[in-house]
C-alpha positions, 0 to 999 in steps of 0.5 A, spaced: 500 500 500 502 507 498 505 510 504 503 516 502 495 514 502 496 511 509 499 517 512 505 514 514 512 518 514 518 515 514 523 519 519 530 516 519 533 523 521 529 522 528 525 529 526 519 529 530 513 532 526 512 539 526 506 539 531 509 535 536 510 538 543 516 543 544 520 538 548 519 532 543 523 537 538 528 539 543 529 532 545 530 530 537 535 536 536 539 534 542 540 527 540 542 530 533 547 535 536 550 529 540 550 524 534 554 530 530 558 533 535 566 533 534 570 530 540 573 537 542 566 540 543 563 533 546 563 535 553 561 542 552 555 540 548 553 535 554 553 540 559 548 545 554 544 539 553 543 538 561 541 545 562 535 544 558 529 546 562 526 539 562 531 535 566 528 528 565 528 529 557 535 532 558 538 526 562 535 521 557 538 524 551 545 524 555 544 517 557 543 515 549 549 519 548 553 516 553 551 509 551 553 510 544 559 513 545 561 508 551 560 502 546 564 505 541 570 507 545 570 501 551 575 497 547 580 503 546 585 507 550 581 513 549 575 510 554 578 512 560 580 519 559 573 520 555 569 517 561 573 522 566 571 528 562 564 525 562 563 524 569 566 531 571 561 534 566 555 530 569 556 531 576 550 532 579 546 527 575 546 521 579 543 517 573 548 519 568 554 517 573 551 511 575 550 509 567 558 511 566 560 507 572 557 501 569 560 502 563 567 502 566 565 496 570 563 493 563 569 495 560 573 491 566 569 485 565 569 485 558 577 486 557 579 482 563 580 487 568 580 488 575 572 488 576 570 486 583 565 481 585 561 485 589 560 491 584 558 486 579 553 483 584 550 490 586 550 492 578 543 493 575 540 488 571 542 492 565 549 491 566 549 484 568 545 482 562 550 486 558 556 482 561 553 476 560 550 476 553 555 481 550 562 480 552 564 477 559 570 474 561 570 467 563 571 469 570 565 474 570 561 469 566 562 464 571 560 469 577 554 471 573 552 464 571 551 463 579 550 470 582 546 473 576 540 477 579 535 474 574 534 467 571 535 471 564 542 473 566 544 466 569 542 463 563 545 468 558 552 467 562 551 460 563 550 459 555 556 464 554 560 460 558 559 454 554 562 458 548 569 460 552 574 456 548 580 452 552 575 453 558 575 446 563 568 443 563 
């Protein structure tokens, strides 16, 4: 069926319709700015977004950005410097700081770093599942297969553990 006849509009650029509420348009604008900003301007842009009059919407946009950038950077050497700068820029925003700490823990668990069992046990379900499903080390997977908070996490960790090469069974 012709999409023009059904009223369906394909918006691949995240632009909300012009009659959307102002906060929806600002949210989309924040996401676009954060996606396009260069490294040199990134921290300043985060501060500007967090100054939006709608703090919940601003945090949501920043969280999406942190997730996207951390996923791009966590394997490389630039991650620690980036995370430190983002942490300073987001001081006073505990939800964002918690997600940033979880990315730091994820990086440790994924790259065989010095993660602590108590920190992984206290981490959110989001992080535990991310470690179990995406890139935990054998030690982290063994821990989550037994100590994961939910059955879904324990199952994902146990399944991933079976795929770890050269691991005694």
